[in-house]
C-alpha positions in Angstrom: 166.3 -2.9 -68.1 163.9 -2.8 -65.1 160.8 -0.8 -65.3 160.0 1.8 -62.7 157.3 -0.3 -60.9 159.7 -3.2 -60.5 162.4 -0.9 -59.2 160.0 0.7 -56.6 158.8 -2.7 -55.4 162.4 -3.9 -54.9 163.5 -0.8 -52.9 164.0 -1.1 -49.2 161.9 1.7 -47.8 164.0 1.7 -44.6 167.0 2.9 -46.6 165.2 6.0 -47.9 165.5 9.3 -46.0 162.4 10.7 -44.3 162.1 14.5 -44.3 160.9 15.8 -41.0 160.9 19.6 -40.4 160.9 20.8 -36.8 160.3 24.4 -35.9 160.7 25.3 -32.2 159.2 28.6 -31.1 160.7 28.7 -27.6 159.2 32.1 -26.8 155.7 30.7 -27.2 156.4 27.1 -26.2 155.2 25.7 -29.6 156.8 22.9 -31.5 155.7 22.4 -35.1 156.5 19.2 -36.9 155.9 18.7 -40.6 156.5 15.5 -42.6 155.3 13.4 -45.5 156.0 13.3 -49.2 158.2 10.2 -49.1 155.6 7.8 -50.5 156.8 4.9 -48.3 154.5 5.1 -45.3 154.6 6.7 -41.9 156.4 4.3 -39.6 159.8 5.8 -39.9 158.4 9.3 -39.4 156.4 8.3 -36.3 159.5 6.7 -34.8 161.6 9.9 -35.3 158.8 12.1 -34.1 158.4 10.0 -31.0 162.1 10.5 -30.2 161.8 14.2 -30.7 158.7 14.4 -28.4 160.4 12.2 -25.8 163.2 14.7 -25.4 160.7 17.5 -24.8 158.6 15.5 -22.5 161.5 14.9 -20.1 161.2 18.4 -18.8 157.8 19.6 -20.1 154.1 18.8 -20.3 153.2 18.4 -24.0 149.8 18.9 -25.6 148.7 18.5 -29.2 147.2 21.8 -30.2 146.6 21.2 -33.9 146.9 18.4 -36.4 146.5 18.8 -40.2 146.4 15.8 -42.4 146.4 16.0 -46.2 146.3 12.4 -47.4 146.0 13.4 -51.1 149.2 15.4 -51.0 150.9 13.2 -48.3 151.6 16.2 -46.0 151.2 16.0 -42.3 151.5 18.9 -39.7 151.4 18.6 -36.0 151.5 21.6 -33.6 152.4 20.8 -30.0 152.4 23.2 -27.0 154.9 22.5 -24.3 155.5 24.0 -20.9 157.4 23.1 -17.7 154.9 25.0 -15.6 153.3 22.6 -13.1 155.6 19.8 -14.5 155.5 16.8 -12.2 153.0 18.5 -9.7 
């Protein structure tokens, strides 16, 4: 029987789901993205977040308003403002 450490080391992190929560407050033009708690690193989350932001940036200017990082609890929150006012001026 494998011990838990050996099992974790043999897992392919790319097969594990990453939990990204996205809240879009369209009235305020605020996009909140929360992620973490998977224990496998941030690459997958950043790729998915990049795709989300890419969709918004096609028609909007996007600005990071707030970023909270809790490395001890592995929780990350990003708040983005978006607006199409003066887009492509």
